[in-house]
N, C-alpha and C positions, 0 to 999 in steps of 0.2 A: 655898685659904686663904692660901697664901704670896703670891699676886698681890694679894689684898686688903690685906695688910700693906704691900706696895710702893705701892699707890695711896694708902693713908693716909699713908705717909712722904712721898710726893710732894706731897700736899695740905698736910701740915704744913710742909714747906719753903716752899711757895708762900705760906701764911698768915704765916709768919715774915717773909718778904720784904715782903709787903704791909703788915704792921704796921711794919716798919722804914721803909718809904716814907711812910706816913701820919703816924706819930707823931714822927719825928725832925726836928729843925730843922737838923741838920748835913748839908751837901751830900754829904760822903764816905759817911756812913751811909746816905743815900738811894741813892747809887750801888750800894752793897753790897746793899741790899734789892732793887733792880731786877735785879741779877745773880742773886740767889737765886731770884727769880721766873722768870727766863729758864731757869736750869738745872733748876728743878723741872718746867717744861714739857717740856724735853728728856728728863728722866727718865720723865715720864709717857708720852711717845711711845715710848720704848724698851720700857717695861713693856707697853704696849698692843700693840706689834708682835710680842710673843712668841706663837707658836702651838705647841701640843703635838699630836703625831700629824698634822702637816700635810704638805703637799707642798712640796718644794723647787722654787721657780719657775725656777731657773737651769739645773740640771744635767739631771736626768731626772724624769719624772713618776712617782715612787713615794713611798709613804708612809714616814714616818720614825717611829721610836719614841722620839725625844728632842725637846727643845724647840729650835726654830729661831726666828730673827728674820727678818722680812720685809725684804729689801734696800731696798725703797722707803722704809721707815721709817728705816733706817740712813742713807740718803742725805739724807733730810729733816732728821734730827737733826744730821748733819754740817754742813748748811747753816745750821741754827739756831745751832749752836755758833760758827760763823764769824761770823755776824751779831752774836751776843751778845758775842764777843770784840772786834769792831770798835767796837761801841757802847760797850763798857766803856773802851776806849782813848780814844775821842772824849770821853766824859764825864769821864774822868780829866784829860785835857788842859784841858778847860773849867774843871774845878774848880781846877786849878793856876793858870790865868790869873785866875780870880776871887780866889783867895787872894793872888796877887801884886799884884792891883790894889787890893783892899779890905783885905787883911791879916787876913781872917777867912773861915771857911766857914759861919758861923751865918747862917741866912736872916733871922732877926729883926734882927740887927745890920746886915745888908746892906740891908734895906728901910729902916732908919732913916737910912742914909747916902744923901743925894741929891746925888751928885756925879759 
């Protein structure tokens, strides 16, 4: 039951990020929505990687009586977090350059300016 709540929480964060991307005209809010979507995917992978009464793949082949996380999932999530951080920095720099050039971050106002 507790894992189902974590899946619902991850889905809720993803939907909130998707709504922020689709409905907002501000570039900064769109970047925040994209970050929320990426972090919710990482959370989903971490929750999905948990096993109970599983075997530890690194040390010895014996069953455990506690929850463990698959190390492959952990390395995948670390890679996803690194890519998410780098894309966040790149998008933030692009938003800064757009604000410096146009004086606004509103997409409707930027589309009206043809210069």
